[in-house]
Every structure is written in structure tokens, then in C-alpha cells.
All heavy atoms as an XYZ file, in Angstrom:
681
protein
N      -0.961     15.404     10.043
C      -1.030     14.168     10.777
C      -2.431     13.584     10.791
O      -2.592     12.364     10.850
C      -0.505     14.369     12.204
C       0.978     14.629     12.288
S       1.880     13.202     11.677
C       3.503     13.802     11.633
N      -3.423     14.465     10.770
C      -4.797     13.960     10.717
C      -5.086     13.260      9.388
O      -5.774     12.218      9.359
C      -5.783     15.105     10.919
C      -5.891     15.669     12.333
C      -6.798     16.887     12.374
C      -6.375     14.608     13.308
N      -4.556     13.812      8.304
C      -4.697     13.151      7.003
C      -4.019     11.789      7.011
O      -4.573     10.805      6.497
C      -4.117     14.040      5.901
C      -4.085     13.426      4.492
C      -5.502     13.174      3.995
C      -3.321     14.324      3.556
N      -2.830     11.722      7.595
C      -2.118     10.448      7.659
C      -2.889      9.427      8.493
O      -2.981      8.261      8.110
C      -0.731     10.670      8.247
N      -3.455      9.861      9.603
C      -4.244      8.951     10.445
C      -5.502      8.482      9.714
O      -5.875      7.298      9.813
C      -4.612      9.639     11.758
N      -6.125      9.387      8.973
C      -7.331      9.015      8.227
C      -7.005      8.007      7.124
O      -7.721      7.021      6.933
C      -7.986     10.255      7.628
N      -5.900      8.221      6.420
C      -5.482      7.276      5.370
C      -5.149      5.918      5.979
O      -5.517      4.873      5.436
C      -4.273      7.811      4.614
C      -4.550      8.891      3.582
C      -3.217      9.448      3.054
C      -5.370      8.354      2.449
N      -4.441      5.917      7.103
C      -4.064      4.677      7.741
C      -5.290      3.909      8.223
O      -5.393      2.693      7.989
C      -3.111      4.938      8.908
C      -2.491      3.708      9.519
C      -1.436      3.135      8.597
C      -1.904      4.029     10.861
N      -6.210      4.576      8.838
C      -7.422      3.904      9.338
C      -8.297      3.396      8.189
O      -8.845      2.292      8.255
C      -8.223      4.850     10.235
S      -7.401      5.191     11.779
N      -8.440      4.179      7.133
C      -9.220      3.743      5.977
C      -8.578      2.533      5.319
O      -9.252      1.577      4.944
C      -9.362      4.884      4.969
O      -9.931      6.015      5.603
C     -10.217      4.473      3.785
N      -7.266      2.565      5.171
C      -6.553      1.433      4.598
C      -6.651      0.183      5.466
O      -6.779     -0.939      4.950
N      -6.570      0.368      6.768
C      -6.680     -0.778      7.679
C      -8.060     -1.417      7.593
O      -8.177     -2.641      7.518
C      -6.394     -0.346      9.114
C      -6.386     -1.444     10.172
C      -5.268     -2.439      9.883
C      -6.231     -0.844     11.557
N      -9.090     -0.588      7.555
C     -10.445     -1.125      7.391
C     -10.594     -1.833      6.070
O     -11.171     -2.914      5.992
C     -11.482      0.004      7.511
C     -12.882     -0.468      7.242
C     -13.562     -1.214      8.190
C     -13.506     -0.185      6.049
C     -14.846     -1.664      7.947
C     -14.790     -0.637      5.784
C     -15.457     -1.378      6.745
N     -10.065     -1.250      5.000
C     -10.152     -1.858      3.683
C      -9.402     -3.165      3.600
O      -9.848     -4.102      2.970
N      -8.257     -3.248      4.267
C      -7.456     -4.476      4.224
C      -8.096     -5.591      5.044
O      -8.010     -6.760      4.695
C      -6.048     -4.207      4.714
N      -8.761     -5.237      6.134
C      -9.345     -6.260      6.992
C     -10.746     -6.672      6.591
O     -11.169     -7.799      6.870
C      -9.380     -5.774      8.444
C      -7.997     -5.567      9.117
C      -8.173     -5.023     10.512
C      -7.232     -6.857      9.136
N     -11.479     -5.805      5.900
C     -12.874     -6.079      5.596
C     -13.097     -6.732      4.225
O     -14.201     -7.208      3.979
C     -13.683     -4.773      5.684
N     -12.111     -6.750      3.380
C     -12.309     -7.238      2.016
C     -11.752     -8.644      1.850
O     -10.809     -9.034      2.516
C     -11.615     -6.305      1.014
C     -12.114     -4.902      1.048
C     -13.574     -4.788      0.648
O     -14.036     -5.522     -0.210
N     -14.303     -3.916      1.300
N     -12.347     -9.375      0.918
C     -11.822    -10.697      0.575
C     -11.166    -10.712     -0.813
O     -10.434    -11.628     -1.137
C     -12.953    -11.727      0.584
C     -13.378    -12.107      1.964
C     -14.333    -13.283      1.935
O     -14.852    -13.644      0.888
N     -14.572    -13.864      3.085
N     -11.429     -9.694     -1.599
C     -10.793     -9.611     -2.928
C      -9.321     -9.240     -2.753
O      -8.982     -8.353     -1.967
C     -11.513     -8.567     -3.774
O     -10.798     -8.344     -4.970
N      -8.456     -9.911     -3.501
C      -7.018     -9.648     -3.386
C      -6.697     -8.220     -3.827
O      -5.873     -7.547     -3.218
C      -6.237    -10.690     -4.207
C      -6.456    -12.084     -3.633
C      -4.743    -10.364     -4.201
C      -5.862    -13.196     -4.455
N      -7.360     -7.755     -4.858
C      -7.118     -6.398     -5.351
C      -7.523     -5.357     -4.325
O      -6.790     -4.387     -4.070
C      -7.845     -6.185     -6.697
C      -7.702     -4.759     -7.163
C      -7.310     -7.119     -7.757
N      -8.659     -5.547     -3.700
C      -9.106     -4.599     -2.648
C      -8.194     -4.657     -1.426
O      -7.931     -3.622     -0.798
C     -10.537     -4.884     -2.255
C     -11.540     -4.655     -3.380
S     -11.508     -2.964     -3.996
C     -12.259     -2.124     -2.621
N      -7.673     -5.821     -1.101
C      -6.714     -5.961     -0.018
C      -5.451     -5.154     -0.322
O      -4.935     -4.437      0.536
C      -6.382     -7.425      0.216
C      -5.326     -7.735      1.234
C      -5.904     -7.563      2.645
C      -4.801     -9.140      1.048
N      -4.989     -5.271     -1.548
C      -3.792     -4.522     -1.950
C      -4.053     -3.007     -1.969
O      -3.165     -2.230     -1.645
C      -3.310     -5.008     -3.314
C      -2.741     -6.407     -3.236
S      -2.210     -7.062     -4.813
C      -0.866     -5.956     -5.182
N      -5.268     -2.595     -2.319
C      -5.597     -1.175     -2.281
C      -5.581     -0.655     -0.831
O      -5.138      0.451     -0.570
C      -6.962     -0.931     -2.897
C      -6.978     -1.068     -4.375
S      -8.642     -0.897     -4.991
C      -8.380      0.196     -6.339
N      -6.065     -1.474      0.095
C      -6.001     -1.099      1.513
C      -4.575     -0.959      1.991
O      -4.238     -0.013      2.727
N      -3.710     -1.880      1.576
C      -2.304     -1.771      1.940
C      -1.666     -0.544      1.340
O      -0.827      0.104      1.968
C      -1.566     -3.045      1.481
C      -1.932     -4.326      2.207
C      -1.254     -5.513      1.547
C      -1.590     -4.252      3.667
N      -2.051     -0.206      0.123
C      -1.550      0.997     -0.535
C      -1.946      2.254      0.240
O      -1.141      3.161      0.431
C      -2.087      1.062     -1.962
C      -1.647      2.265     -2.746
C      -0.333      2.016     -3.464
O       0.044      0.876     -3.661
O       0.279      3.035     -3.813
N      -3.176      2.284      0.707
C      -3.630      3.434      1.496
C      -2.863      3.529      2.821
O      -2.515      4.629      3.270
C      -5.132      3.338      1.779
C      -6.044      3.816      0.672
C      -7.491      3.516      1.032
C      -5.856      5.294      0.429
N      -2.624      2.401      3.455
C      -1.860      2.416      4.701
C      -0.433      2.906      4.478
O       0.078      3.727      5.242
C      -1.856      1.032      5.346
C      -3.176      0.638      5.932
S      -3.167     -0.788      7.004
C      -2.459     -2.057      6.021
N       0.208      2.456      3.429
C       1.561      2.943      3.110
C       1.548      4.428      2.775
O       2.478      5.151      3.163
C       2.138      2.132      1.948
C       2.580      0.720      2.279
C       2.957     -0.021      1.012
C       3.732      0.722      3.242
N       0.516      4.876      2.079
C       0.394      6.297      1.787
C       0.260      7.117      3.067
O       0.833      8.217      3.177
N      -0.505      6.620      4.020
C      -0.646      7.304      5.311
C       0.677      7.402      6.063
O       1.006      8.437      6.643
N       1.444      6.340      6.019
C       2.760      6.337      6.687
C       3.692      7.337      5.994
O       4.437      8.077      6.657
C       3.373      4.927      6.689
C       4.808      4.942      7.117
C       2.561      4.024      7.595
N       3.655      7.396      4.672
C       4.503      8.324      3.943
C       4.100      9.774      4.221
O       4.942     10.656      4.430
C       4.492      8.012      2.443
C       5.226      6.723      2.185
C       5.082      9.142      1.617
C       5.147      6.213      0.791
N       2.798     10.042      4.286
C       2.342     11.398      4.596
C       2.752     11.784      6.021
O       3.190     12.910      6.274
C       0.811     11.514      4.411
C       0.259     12.774      5.025
C       0.460     11.424      2.932
N       2.665     10.855      6.955
C       3.101     11.120      8.327
C       4.598     11.386      8.393
O       5.047     12.300      9.105
C       2.735      9.944      9.237
N       5.376     10.603      7.659
C       6.835     10.819      7.629
C       7.187     12.163      7.018
O       8.062     12.872      7.517
C       7.514      9.697      6.862
N       6.487     12.530      5.956
C       6.742     13.853      5.336
C       6.380     14.975      6.279
O       7.117     15.979      6.397
C       5.967     13.968      4.031
N       5.262     14.842      6.973
C       4.861     15.882      7.936
C       5.831     15.992      9.100
O       6.166     17.076      9.558
N       6.286     14.836      9.603
C       7.229     14.854     10.706
C       8.559     15.444     10.264
O       9.176     16.221     11.013
C       7.423     13.431     11.241
N       9.018     15.085      9.075
C      10.284     15.614      8.589
C      10.183     17.131      8.379
O      11.098     17.867      8.642
C      10.664     14.941      7.283
C      12.115     15.190      6.967
C      12.647     16.281      6.382
C      13.196     14.313      7.251
N      14.005     16.159      6.274
C      14.363     14.955      6.806
C      13.305     13.065      7.838
C      15.639     14.386      6.926
C      14.557     12.509      7.953
C      15.684     13.168      7.502
N       9.043     17.597      7.902
C       8.855     19.046      7.690
C       8.872     19.779      9.035
O       9.383     20.887      9.131
C       7.504     19.268      6.994
C       7.145     20.692      6.769
C       7.957     21.269      5.639
N       7.484     22.608      5.368
C       8.203     23.537      4.815
N       9.422     23.268      4.385
N       7.710     24.727      4.596
N       8.377     19.141     10.069
C       8.393     19.744     11.405
C       9.791     19.721     12.016
O      10.221     20.679     12.632
C       7.398     19.018     12.317
C       7.360     19.540     13.716
C       6.759     20.773     14.003
C       7.938     18.849     14.753
C       6.729     21.256     15.287
C       7.906     19.321     16.048
C       7.312     20.521     16.311
O       7.294     21.027     17.581
N      10.512     18.628     11.828
C      11.827     18.456     12.440
C      12.887     19.306     11.751
O      13.677     19.983     12.395
C      12.238     16.967     12.424
C      11.328     16.186     13.382
C      13.689     16.783     12.824
C      11.484     14.677     13.250
N      12.923     19.261     10.418
C      13.952     19.977      9.656
C      13.283     20.750      8.496
O      13.297     20.279      7.366
C      14.985     19.006      9.128
N      12.697     21.916      8.771
C      11.937     22.603      7.720
C      12.793     23.145      6.571
O      12.292     23.286      5.459
C      11.259     23.750      8.473
C      12.023     23.938      9.707
C      12.648     22.618     10.042
N      14.056     23.416      6.766
C      14.885     23.986      5.726
C      15.562     22.950      4.847
O      16.141     23.296      3.809
N      15.516     21.710      5.211
C      16.252     20.668      4.494
C      15.360     19.998      3.458
O      14.171     19.752      3.685
C      16.741     19.630      5.490
O      17.385     18.577      4.814
N      15.953     19.671      2.314
C      15.191     18.998      1.247
C      15.363     17.477      1.320
O      14.869     16.762      0.459
C      15.665     19.499     -0.107
N      16.068     16.984      2.336
C      16.297     15.541      2.450
C      14.990     14.780      2.611
O      14.831     13.687      2.080
C      17.221     15.224      3.622
C      18.608     15.773      3.437
O      18.987     16.034      2.248
O      19.335     15.956      4.445
N      14.074     15.319      3.359
C      12.796     14.653      3.591
C      11.995     14.484      2.304
O      11.346     13.458      2.102
N      12.051     15.484      1.429
C      11.330     15.389      0.166
C      11.905     14.292     -0.705
O      11.160     13.569     -1.373
C      11.405     16.733     -0.543
C      10.673     17.826      0.180
C      10.922     19.189     -0.465
O      11.691     19.307     -1.389
N      10.255     20.211      0.069
N      13.222     14.154     -0.697
C      13.864     13.119     -1.487
C      13.491     11.737     -0.962
O      13.170     10.823     -1.721
C      15.409     13.295     -1.499
C      16.103     12.129     -2.169
C      15.785     14.601     -2.173
N      13.470     11.591      0.352
C      13.098     10.292      0.952
C      11.650      9.969      0.626
O      11.318      8.807      0.332
C      13.350     10.326      2.464
C      14.848     10.372      2.742
C      12.709      9.127      3.158
C      15.219     10.579      4.174
N      10.765     10.952      0.658
C       9.362     10.708      0.324
C       9.212     10.298     -1.131
O       8.459      9.363     -1.453
C       8.506     11.952      0.652
C       7.131     11.858      0.029
C       8.379     12.143      2.144
N       9.931     10.923     -2.033
C       9.861     10.561     -3.446
C      10.379      9.141     -3.667
O       9.789      8.352     -4.434
C      10.624     11.573     -4.315
C       9.866     12.902     -4.345
C      10.847     11.058     -5.729
C      10.582     14.022     -5.012
N      11.459      8.770     -3.001
C      11.989      7.416     -3.119
C      10.980      6.409     -2.540
O      10.762      5.334     -3.121
C      13.367      7.302     -2.405
C      13.792      5.856     -2.258
C      14.395      8.113     -3.168
N      10.365      6.747     -1.414
C       9.357      5.836     -0.810
C       8.144      5.671     -1.720
O       7.620      4.542     -1.861
C       8.945      6.352      0.560
N       7.670      6.736     -2.330
C       6.514      6.636     -3.229
C       6.875      5.822     -4.455
O       6.077      5.008     -4.934
C       6.018      8.056     -3.623
C       5.032      8.001     -4.768
C       5.392      8.735     -2.425
N       8.089      5.989     -4.975
C       8.538      5.197     -6.113
C       8.622      3.713     -5.771
O       8.176      2.846     -6.539
C       9.897      5.696     -6.605
O       9.803      7.108     -6.903
C      10.353      4.962     -7.842
N       9.186      3.430     -4.603
C       9.277      2.026     -4.173
C       7.890      1.431     -3.945
O       7.638      0.261     -4.276
C      10.113      1.928     -2.898
N       6.969      2.223     -3.404
C       5.603      1.751     -3.188
C       4.914      1.456     -4.514
O       4.215      0.432     -4.629
C       4.811      2.821     -2.396
C       3.431      2.397     -2.007
S       2.592      3.593     -0.956
C       2.410      4.965     -2.060
N       5.088      2.312     -5.495
C       4.475      2.080     -6.795
C       5.054      0.835     -7.475
O       4.299      0.049     -8.065
C       4.697      3.298     -7.691
N       6.336      0.626     -7.356
C       6.966     -0.560     -7.921
C       6.469     -1.819     -7.247
O       6.139     -2.816     -7.892
C       8.477     -0.452     -7.790
C       9.291     -1.638     -8.288
C       9.139     -1.774     -9.790
C      10.739     -1.477     -7.922
N       6.360     -1.776     -5.931
C       5.880     -2.944     -5.172
C       4.446     -3.277     -5.520
O       4.086     -4.446     -5.695
C       6.007     -2.642     -3.681
C       5.428     -3.675     -2.774
C       4.216     -3.153     -2.047
O       4.115     -1.945     -1.817
O       3.358     -3.987     -1.724
N       3.603     -2.276     -5.680
C       2.198     -2.533     -6.054
C       2.090     -3.024     -7.490
O       1.257     -3.868     -7.795
C       1.361     -1.269     -5.860
C       1.031     -0.989     -4.436
S      -0.006     -2.308     -3.778
C       0.480     -2.315     -2.096
N       2.935     -2.549     -8.385
C       2.895     -3.044     -9.782
C       3.281     -4.508     -9.825
O       2.635     -5.286    -10.538
C       3.866     -2.224    -10.637
N       4.262     -4.922     -9.068
C       4.644     -6.338     -9.026
C       3.535     -7.157     -8.401
O       3.220     -8.252     -8.862
C       5.987     -6.509     -8.268
C       6.273     -7.975     -7.978
C       7.122     -5.889     -9.048
N       2.931     -6.658     -7.334
C       1.816     -7.359     -6.702
C       0.636     -7.542     -7.624
O       0.049     -8.628     -7.684
N       0.286     -6.516     -8.359
C      -0.818     -6.634     -9.300
C      -0.481     -7.587    -10.455
O      -1.345     -8.290    -10.952
C      -1.226     -5.260     -9.860
C      -2.074     -4.472     -8.914
C      -1.701     -3.190     -8.540
C      -3.239     -5.018     -8.390
C      -2.495     -2.463     -7.649
C      -4.019     -4.290     -7.510
C      -3.640     -3.017     -7.138
N       0.787     -7.642    -10.847
C       1.200     -8.596    -11.886
C       1.050    -10.018    -11.388
O       0.589    -10.900    -12.147
C       2.642     -8.313    -12.307
N       1.410    -10.271    -10.142
C       1.256    -11.604     -9.579
C      -0.206    -12.002     -9.478
O      -0.604    -13.110     -9.815
C       1.959    -11.685     -8.211
C       1.586    -12.976     -7.478
C       3.445    -11.596     -8.360
N      -1.024    -11.049     -9.028
C      -2.475    -11.327     -8.914
C      -3.076    -11.578    -10.291
O      -3.906    -12.482    -10.471
C      -3.181    -10.165     -8.193
C      -4.693    -10.294     -8.299
C      -2.755    -10.112     -6.746
N      -2.681    -10.801    -11.282
C      -3.198    -11.010    -12.632
C      -2.782    -12.385    -13.191
O      -3.585    -13.089    -13.805
C      -2.679     -9.891    -13.571
O      -3.087     -8.628    -13.045
C      -3.227    -10.059    -14.979
N      -1.538    -12.754    -12.959
C      -1.078    -14.077    -13.411
C      -1.809    -15.202    -12.699
O      -2.188    -16.206    -13.309
C       0.428    -14.211    -13.198
N      -2.051    -15.034    -11.405
C      -2.787    -16.036    -10.649
C      -4.226    -16.159    -11.137
O      -4.744    -17.256    -11.274
C      -2.764    -15.659     -9.160
C      -3.353    -16.628     -8.162
C      -2.548    -17.919     -8.172
C      -3.345    -16.006     -6.782
N      -4.839    -15.018    -11.456
C      -6.221    -15.052    -11.973
C      -6.284    -15.707    -13.359
O      -7.188    -16.491    -13.612
C      -6.790    -13.645    -12.016
C      -8.200    -13.623    -12.520
C      -9.237    -14.032    -11.719
C      -8.485    -13.183    -13.799
C     -10.548    -14.013    -12.188
C      -9.773    -13.160    -14.286
C     -10.815    -13.580    -13.470
N      -5.340    -15.372    -14.203
C      -5.356    -15.947    -15.547
C      -5.071    -17.458    -15.543
O      -5.629    -18.197    -16.332
C      -4.320    -15.269    -16.430
C      -4.730    -13.896    -16.849
C      -3.713    -13.288    -17.777
N      -4.114    -11.948    -18.156
C      -3.344    -11.113    -18.833
N      -2.133    -11.492    -19.196
N      -3.779     -9.919    -19.139
N      -4.238    -17.887    -14.639
C      -3.873    -19.307    -14.589
C      -4.969    -20.165    -13.969
O      -5.318    -21.209    -14.506
C      -2.591    -19.480    -13.800
C      -2.183    -20.899    -13.579
C      -0.893    -21.200    -14.254
C      -0.413    -22.568    -13.798
N      -0.373    -23.504    -14.832
N      -5.569    -19.707    -12.846
C      -6.476    -20.591    -12.111
C      -7.797    -19.929    -11.715
O      -8.493    -20.465    -10.868
C      -5.775    -21.123    -10.878
C      -4.564    -21.951    -11.236
C      -3.929    -22.593    -10.037
O      -4.323    -22.329     -8.904
N      -2.947    -23.429    -10.268
N      -8.120    -18.774    -12.281
C      -9.390    -18.109    -11.983
C      -9.576    -17.839    -10.493
O     -10.668    -17.986     -9.958
C     -10.560    -18.917    -12.532
C     -10.567    -19.134    -14.022
C     -10.900    -17.872    -14.791
O     -11.715    -17.075    -14.333
O     -10.335    -17.713    -15.912
N      -8.517    -17.441     -9.815
C      -8.578    -17.161     -8.386
C      -8.557    -15.676     -8.185
O      -7.660    -14.972     -8.674
C      -7.361    -17.814     -7.653
C      -7.290    -17.383     -6.222
C      -7.434    -19.306     -7.756
N      -9.561    -15.124     -7.465
C      -9.568    -13.705     -7.198
C      -9.940    -13.362     -5.747
O     -10.008    -12.199     -5.398
C     -10.510    -12.972     -8.151
C     -11.956    -13.396     -7.985
O     -12.192    -14.437     -7.359
O     -12.844    -12.688     -8.488
N     -10.112    -14.350     -4.900
C     -10.440    -14.110     -3.505
C      -9.313    -14.672     -2.627
O      -8.636    -15.633     -3.004
C     -11.763    -14.774     -3.119
C     -12.944    -14.200     -3.868
S     -13.225    -12.525     -3.322
C     -14.652    -12.116     -4.279
N      -9.135    -14.088     -1.466
C      -8.028    -14.503     -0.599
C      -8.200    -15.925     -0.086
O      -7.213    -16.647      0.038
C      -7.907    -13.555      0.588
O      -9.136    -13.462      1.280
C      -7.474    -12.177      0.128
N      -9.417    -16.335      0.225
C      -9.594    -17.710      0.711
C      -9.338    -18.721     -0.384
O      -8.842    -19.827     -0.116
C     -10.973    -17.895      1.320
C     -12.106    -17.534      0.365
O     -11.847    -16.932     -0.680
O     -13.264    -17.859      0.701
N      -9.618    -18.369     -1.633
C      -9.323    -19.288     -2.748
C      -7.824    -19.362     -2.993
O      -7.293    -20.421     -3.334
C     -10.051    -18.835     -4.004
C     -11.555    -18.940     -3.906
S     -12.454    -18.051     -5.214
C     -11.794    -18.766     -6.675
N      -7.123    -18.237     -2.839
C      -5.685    -18.224     -3.050
C      -4.947    -18.974     -1.953
O      -3.868    -19.542     -2.193
C      -5.181    -16.779     -3.118
N      -5.504    -19.010     -0.753
C      -4.852    -19.707      0.348
C      -4.924    -21.215      0.153
O      -4.088    -21.958      0.720
C      -5.519    -19.335      1.668
N      -5.832    -21.721     -0.640
C      -5.998    -23.147     -0.842
C      -5.071    -23.702     -1.946
O      -5.040    -24.904     -2.138
C      -7.435    -23.467     -1.181
C      -8.396    -23.163     -0.056
C      -9.845    -23.302     -0.458
O     -10.114    -23.615     -1.615
O     -10.708    -23.091      0.424
N      -4.353    -22.838     -2.647
C      -3.490    -23.295     -3.744
C      -2.287    -24.037     -3.157
O      -1.668    -23.596     -2.221
C      -3.020    -22.112     -4.574
C      -4.101    -21.372     -5.339
C      -3.498    -20.178     -6.030
C      -4.758    -22.284     -6.332
N      -1.941    -25.161     -3.752
C      -0.841    -25.954     -3.247
C       0.284    -26.139     -4.274
O       1.248    -26.782     -4.033
C      -1.348    -27.340     -2.832
C      -2.385    -27.329     -1.787
C      -1.799    -27.324     -0.426
C      -2.957    -27.421      0.554
N      -2.688    -27.063      1.853
N       0.112    -25.621     -5.496
C       1.121    -25.836     -6.525
C       2.299    -25.000     -6.304
O       2.694    -24.058     -6.236
C       0.528    -25.565     -7.912
C      -0.375    -26.664     -8.314
C      -0.836    -26.502     -9.740
O      -1.078    -25.350    -10.172
O      -0.947    -27.491    -10.432
């Protein structure tokens, strides 16, 4: 649980302190990783003999990786189209 709290706090700081879209997404990734580690630890404590928690963690990590891949693809397309790489610049887009 301490590892999960550390990941969550580091990700929160990274998401709030950065203006780069990529760094913001990395902070979100760390926060999601912290939540997954906390869920795995809680499931191990609640039902130590069951493998259901491991399957849920693997599905969550797979979904997280897919979501981040799509996010990075959108950021890459936005950068290639209009040279936007900061959050304040992306907020000004109206197209």
C-alpha cells in the first residue's frame, strides 16, 4: 500500500505540475498504476487463495496500456498537424 500511495502521489504531482501533454499523460499513467497496485494488494489481503484478482489486474494493465497508446497517438497527430505540444496551446484549438 505504501508503494501504491507513492505512485499515486508522484503521478498527481506530475499531472498537476507539468504543461507538456506527454508529461501530463505520464502522470496519469503513474496514478493509474498506483490504483492497480493498491487493488492487487487489497485483493491479495481479502482473498489470498483466489486467482481472480490477478486476472483483474492483468485486464486493468492491458486496458491502461491500450488507453495510453490511443492517447499518445492523438497527441502525436495533434503535434504533427499544428505543432501543439503544451496543454495551454491545445486548449486554444477551435477546429
